[in-house]
N, C-alpha and C positions, 0 to 999 in steps of 0.2 A: 570409319575411325567412330569407336566406342564412344556412350556419353563420360566416361570418367576420363580418358584423353582429353575431349575437349575441355571438362571443365577444367583440366591441371593446366591447360596451354593459355586460357582465360586468366586463369589464377597466376603463371607467371607473366602475361602483356601489363594483368593490373600493376604487378609488382612491379615490373621495369618502370611503368606510368609514373609512379608514385615515386619512385625515384628519381628520379630524371627532373621533376615539379616541384623536391623539396627544398628549402629556401636554403641551403650548404654553406651559404655566406654569410650568415646571422650568427652572432656569436649565441650560444646555449643559455648567458645570462647577459641580457643587453646595458641593464641598469649596471651591474658591476662593474662591467667592459670600460662603460661608459666613464664610472666613476676613475678607476683609477688610470685612463688617458687622461684624464679633469690634472688628476692627481702629479703626472708628469709633467705636465704642462705650468703646471702651478710651482714645481720644483725649482723646473729651468728659470722662469721668471724670476725667484728668489734671488738665482744666483747671477742675473743678469744685473738686478734691483743692486745687489753687493757692488758688482763688477763697474758699474756705471760711477759710482763713488769714488774707488781706486784707480780707473782709468782716469778721471776730471783731475783730482788730486796731483797726478802724475803728467798731464800734457798741458792743463790748462796754468799759466804761468800770469796770467795779469791781473793784477792787484783789482780786489774789487770783484771777480767774477767766481764766485760763488754759490753752490747747490742750496745757502740758502732761500727761502721763497723769499722773503723780505728786501733780497739784496737785486730783486728783479723789477727792474725799474723802468717807465714808462719809455726812457730813452732807448734802453735795451728793447723794448716789444717794436718800436718805431725801427730798432736795426733786424729786428726779426721780419719784418714786414720789407725791407728794403733788400736784404740778400736773398729772399721767396723763400723762405724754411713753410714750408703747409702747416697748417691746425692740425694737430691729434683728432684723428677719428672718437667722435664721442661712444661712450659705452655708457650704458643705462641698465639698468636693474629690470630683470624679465619681467614679461608682460604680452596680455594680448598684443597691444600695440608694438611692442619689442621682444620680437620673438626671440627664442634661441638661433635662429640661422641668420635671421641679422646681428646680433650679437656674435656669433663668430667670423662674419663676413668682414665685421668693422674690426677685431681683431687680426682678422688675415690682413686687412686693409694697413693696419699701424706695424704692424711687424716689417710689411715687406719696405712700407715708407721709408722708418729707420734704418733698417738693411741699405736701404739706396743711398741715404743721404751720411751713413758712415761711408759705404764704397766711397762716395763721392770726395769726403775729407780725408779720406785716408791715402789720396793722391798727394794733397799738400802738408796732411802733418802723421806722423807713425804715432802708433801705441792703440790703434783703433782695430787692426785687424782680427782681432781675437772676440772683439765684442761684436763685430760683424757678423764671423763666425757662429757665435750664439743668438743669433738674430736671425739669421737663416734655419739652425736649426728648432729654432722656436717657430717660425713658419711651419717647417716640417712636421712640429710636434700638433699643432693646432688643426692641420689638415688630418690629421691622424684620429684626432680627437674626433674630427667631425665627420670622417668615413664611419667612425666608430657608431655616430645614433642615425647615421644616412641624415645629415643636414645638410642644406646646399649654401652657396655663399656666391653672391654677387662678384664676377672680375670684370664688367663690365666697365667701371674705371681705373683703368691701371696704366695713367699717362705718365709717359716717363716722366724724368726732373733732372736735371744737370746742375747741383748747388755751384760748382766749380765758377760758371759763368760770370757769378756776381761778387767772386771772391777775388778782390785786386789787390791786398797786402795781407802779411803777417795780421794784422790786427784783425781784418775781417775774419780770414780763418781760424782763430781763435774765439772770436766772438759765434760767428756759426757752429764751433765745437760745444763752445758752451752753454747756448741756446738747444742745439740738437741735444748735448746731454741732458739736460733740465725738464727738456718734455719730453725724452725716451723716458729718464725716472718718473715723473709724473700719470706719463701711459701706463709704467707699471704696477705702480699702487693701485688704476682705472681695473686693470686686467686681474688682481688678485684677486681684488671686490667682484668683479664679475663672474671670474671663477669658482669663487664660492659660491656666488647665486645660482652658476650651470652646475655645479656637484648636485644641485637639488634635483635636476632636469632628468624625467625618465623619458628614453628612446620609446615612442610610440606611442607617447599619451600625451594629450593637449595642454598645454602650459595652465589652462583653467584647473583640469582635475589635480595637478601637480601642485601649483600654489595653496589648495585646499587641504593638503595633506599635514 
C-alpha cells in the first residue's frame, strides 16, 4: 500500500468520525429557536387566559362568584382548603437562585395541575373539556420549549389528585370550578410574566451572563 493510499484512507476515517460525533440534534441558532418556542407558548397562554373568562361566564351561575379579585373572600379561601384545591406553583424572576430549569419545572407542574383539576371537574360540570385540552397542549408546548434549550425539569412530585372525592353537591362543584378558574387565570398572568423573562434566556449561556446583557 503506497503512501497516497494510506493518507486517503486516514482522511476518510477522520471524516466519518467527525460526522458521527457532530451534534446534529442542536438547532443552528439555539437562541432564535428558543425565542420562537417561547412565543408559541405565550400565544397559547394568552388564548387560555381569554377562554378562562369565557368559560367562567358560561358555567358559573352562583351570584357573587366572579373573577374580580376583590370578590375572593376569606370564606372562599377556607372552601379551597376544604375542597383540597392545591396552591399554584410559584413562578419567580430568573436568577442564580431561581434558574431556567426550576422555572420550566414549575410551569409544567402548574399546567399539569390545572389540566388534572379540569379533567376531574369535567365529570361533574360541562363546558370544561376544551379548556382542559388547551392545557394539555400547553404542557406539550412547554416541553418543546424546554427541549429546545436543553433544560431539565423535576418531575419527582407528580402525585395524583382526585378532586371529586370532596365534592358533595352542586354548590361544592360550582365553588371548586370557580376557584380553579380563578387560580388558573392568575397562573396565566404569572406565566406571561415568566415567559417574557425567559425570552431573555440564552441557551448555553449562564443566567449571570445573560442578565448582564
